[in-house]
C-alpha positions as CSV (number, residue, x, y, z in Angstrom):
1,M,-17.0,21.7,-0.7
2,K,-13.9,20.4,1.1
3,R,-11.5,18.1,-0.7
4,A,-9.9,15.1,0.9
5,L,-6.1,14.6,1.0
6,L,-5.3,11.0,0.1
7,L,-1.9,9.5,0.7
8,V,-1.7,6.1,-0.8
9,G,0.7,3.3,0.0
10,L,2.4,1.0,-2.5
11,V,-0.1,2.6,-4.9
12,A,-1.0,4.1,-8.2
13,F,-3.6,6.6,-9.2
14,G,-4.6,7.7,-12.7
15,A,-6.5,11.0,-12.5
16,L,-8.9,13.2,-10.6
17,S,-11.4,12.6,-13.3
18,A,-13.0,9.3,-14.3
19,Q,-10.5,8.9,-17.1
20,P,-6.9,8.4,-16.0
21,A,-4.3,11.1,-16.9
22,W,-1.3,8.7,-17.1
23,A,1.0,11.5,-18.3
24,A,1.1,12.7,-14.7
25,S,1.5,9.3,-13.1
26,T,4.5,8.1,-11.1
27,T,5.8,4.6,-11.1
28,Q,7.2,3.1,-7.9
29,V,8.9,-0.3,-7.5
30,V,9.5,-2.2,-4.2
31,Q,11.7,-5.3,-4.7
32,G,12.1,-7.7,-1.8
33,Q,14.0,-10.9,-1.9
34,I,10.9,-12.7,-3.3
35,L,8.1,-10.2,-3.7
36,R,7.9,-7.4,-6.2
37,L,5.4,-4.5,-6.3
38,V,5.0,-2.0,-9.1
39,S,2.7,0.9,-8.4
40,V,1.4,3.5,-10.8
41,A,-0.4,6.6,-9.6
42,D,-1.0,10.3,-10.1
43,W,-0.1,11.6,-6.7
44,D,-1.2,15.1,-7.4
45,A,-4.7,13.9,-8.3
46,A,-4.7,11.6,-5.3
47,G,-4.1,14.6,-3.0
48,S,-7.4,16.2,-3.9
49,L,-10.5,13.9,-3.9
50,L,-14.1,14.8,-4.5
51,P,-17.3,12.6,-4.2
52,G,-18.0,10.9,-7.5
53,E,-14.6,11.8,-9.0
54,P,-12.4,8.7,-8.3
55,V,-8.7,8.4,-8.8
56,Q,-7.1,5.2,-10.1
57,W,-4.4,3.2,-8.4
58,D,-2.8,0.2,-10.2
59,V,-0.5,-2.2,-8.3
60,A,1.2,-5.2,-10.0
61,V,2.2,-8.0,-7.6
62,S,4.6,-10.8,-8.5
63,A,7.0,-13.2,-6.8
64,D,10.1,-15.2,-7.5
65,A,9.7,-18.0,-4.9
66,P,11.9,-21.1,-4.7
67,D,8.9,-23.3,-3.8
68,P,5.3,-23.2,-4.8
69,G,3.1,-21.1,-2.5
70,T,0.5,-18.4,-2.1
71,V,0.7,-14.6,-2.0
72,T,-1.9,-12.6,-0.1
73,I,-2.8,-9.1,-1.3
74,G,-4.5,-6.7,1.0
75,V,-5.1,-3.0,1.8
76,S,-5.2,-0.9,5.0
77,A,-6.1,2.7,5.8
78,T,-6.0,5.2,8.6
79,G,-7.4,8.7,8.7
80,D,-10.5,10.9,9.0
81,A,-11.7,11.1,5.3
82,E,-14.2,8.4,4.4
83,L,-13.3,6.7,1.2
84,V,-15.3,4.5,-1.2
85,V,-13.4,1.9,-3.2
86,D,-13.9,-0.3,-6.2
87,A,-11.3,-3.0,-6.4
88,T,-10.8,-5.2,-9.5
89,L,-8.2,-7.9,-10.4
90,C,-6.7,-8.7,-13.8
91,M,-4.3,-11.6,-14.3
92,Q,-2.8,-9.8,-17.3
93,P,-1.5,-6.3,-17.7
94,W,-4.3,-3.8,-18.0
95,A,-5.0,-2.5,-21.5
96,A,-6.6,0.8,-22.5
97,S,-9.9,-1.0,-23.0
98,G,-9.7,-2.9,-19.7
99,C,-8.6,-6.4,-18.7
100,P,-7.9,-8.5,-21.7
101,G,-8.9,-11.8,-20.0
102,G,-11.8,-10.3,-18.1
103,E,-11.6,-8.7,-14.7
104,T,-12.6,-10.1,-11.3
105,V,-14.5,-7.7,-9.0
106,L,-13.0,-7.8,-5.5
107,R,-14.9,-5.0,-3.9
108,S,-17.7,-2.7,-5.2
109,D,-18.8,0.6,-3.6
110,W,-16.8,-0.5,-0.5
111,S,-16.5,1.9,2.4
112,L,-12.8,1.4,3.2
113,P,-12.1,0.6,6.9
114,R,-9.8,3.2,8.5
115,D,-8.7,1.3,11.6
116,G,-5.2,0.4,10.2
117,A,-6.0,-3.3,10.0
118,E,-5.1,-5.1,6.8
119,V,-8.1,-6.3,4.8
120,V,-7.4,-9.2,2.4
121,L,-8.5,-8.5,-1.2
122,T,-7.3,-11.7,-2.9
123,R,-4.8,-14.5,-3.0
124,M,-2.8,-15.8,-5.9
125,A,-0.2,-18.5,-6.7
126,D,3.3,-17.2,-6.5
127,T,3.9,-18.2,-10.1
128,E,1.3,-15.6,-11.2
129,T,1.2,-11.8,-11.5
130,A,-1.8,-10.0,-10.1
131,H,-2.7,-6.6,-11.5
132,V,-4.9,-4.9,-8.8
133,R,-6.8,-1.8,-9.7
134,L,-8.3,0.4,-7.0
135,S,-10.7,3.2,-7.9
136,I,-11.0,5.5,-4.9
137,A,-13.3,8.4,-4.3
138,L,-14.4,10.6,-1.3
139,A,-17.7,9.3,0.2
140,A,-20.8,11.5,-0.5
141,G,-21.4,13.9,2.3
142,D,-17.9,13.6,3.8
143,E,-16.3,16.9,4.8
144,G,-12.9,15.8,3.7
145,G,-9.6,15.4,5.6
146,R,-6.7,13.1,5.2
147,T,-6.5,9.3,4.9
148,D,-3.4,7.2,4.3
149,V,-3.8,4.0,2.3
150,L,-1.3,1.1,2.0
151,V,-1.2,-1.9,-0.3
152,H,0.2,-5.1,1.3
153,A,1.6,-8.3,-0.2
154,T,2.6,-11.3,1.9
155,G,4.1,-14.6,0.9
156,A,7.1,-17.0,1.2
157,G,8.0,-15.5,4.6
158,E,8.2,-12.0,3.3
159,S,5.9,-8.9,3.6
160,V,6.0,-5.9,1.3
161,V,4.1,-2.6,1.6
162,I,3.9,0.3,-0.8
163,G,2.6,3.9,-0.5
164,E,3.1,7.4,-1.8
165,D,6.5,7.8,-0.2
166,G,7.8,4.4,-1.4
167,G,7.6,1.0,0.1
168,L,9.3,-1.5,2.4
169,A,10.1,-5.2,2.2
170,T,10.6,-7.2,5.4
171,T,11.2,-10.8,6.2
172,G,9.6,-12.6,9.1
173,M,8.0,-9.4,10.6
174,P,4.8,-7.6,9.6
175,P,5.8,-4.4,7.8
176,V,3.4,-2.3,9.9
177,V,6.0,-2.6,12.8
178,F,8.5,-0.8,10.7
179,W,6.0,1.9,9.5
180,V,5.0,2.6,13.1
181,L,8.5,3.1,14.2
182,G,9.5,5.1,11.1
183,G,11.5,2.5,9.2
184,G,14.3,0.0,9.7
185,S,16.9,2.7,10.3
186,V,15.0,3.9,13.3
187,L,14.8,0.4,14.7
188,L,18.5,0.0,14.2
189,L,19.2,3.3,15.9
190,F,16.9,2.5,18.8
191,G,18.6,-0.9,19.3
192,C,22.1,0.7,19.4
193,L,21.0,3.3,21.9
194,L,19.4,0.6,24.1
195,L,22.6,-1.5,24.0
196,L,24.7,1.6,24.8
197,A,22.5,2.4,27.8
198,R,22.8,-1.2,29.1
199,R,26.5,-1.1,28.8
200,R,26.8,2.2,30.6
201,R,24.6,1.3,33.5
202,P,27.0,-1.0,35.4
203,H,29.8,1.6,34.9
204,D,27.6,4.4,36.3
205,E,26.7,2.2,39.4
206,E,30.4,1.7,40.1
207,E,31.1,5.4,40.2
208,S,28.1,6.1,42.5
C-alpha cells in the first residue's frame, strides 16, 4: 500500500498512530503585527499517511487588535493525495483528556478540497484565542501521493499563513500571492529588476 506525503501549512501534527507522539512534535510560531499563529505537529509522521491512521495538527490563533473585530480561520490544500479531515475547535488550550470546556465540531469525515481555495472553518472575536485541531488521514482506496495543506487566519487587515516550512504574515494582500511567487523576497527582487529594465530601456533606444 502506498503512503501519502503530506506537507502541512501553519500546522501541527501529533503522530502516525491515533494517539499523538508529542515528543517528536515541532512548534512553529508566526507573528504578524496583529495575528499570531502557533502550530504543533510531528512532521515526520505527517510525511507518511495511511488510511485510518490519522495525524494530528494543532494550531492556536490569537490577535492583539487595537479595535474589536473578527478573525476568520480557514484551510486550503493542493495535491494529488485525497485526504479526510476531522476539524474541531476548543476555546481553551487542549488538555490530555480533550477540550476542557467542550469542543465544537467544525468538520467531520470531510474530504478536503485540493483546488487551492481557502475554505473557512470558523470565525472568532479578536479578543479570543482559538485552538483548532485537525485530524488528517489518507482516504480509503487512495493510491497516495503528495498534498500540501495550509492554515489561514485573516483579520484587522492582516493575513497569516502557516505550513511545514514556516509561515508568512502580510498586510493588505492575500498571503497566497506571496506563496505563489515564492515569498516577499522574490517580489522585491522582481520589482527591482522590473524597475532596472524600465530605466535601461530609454538609454538603449538612444544608443540604437
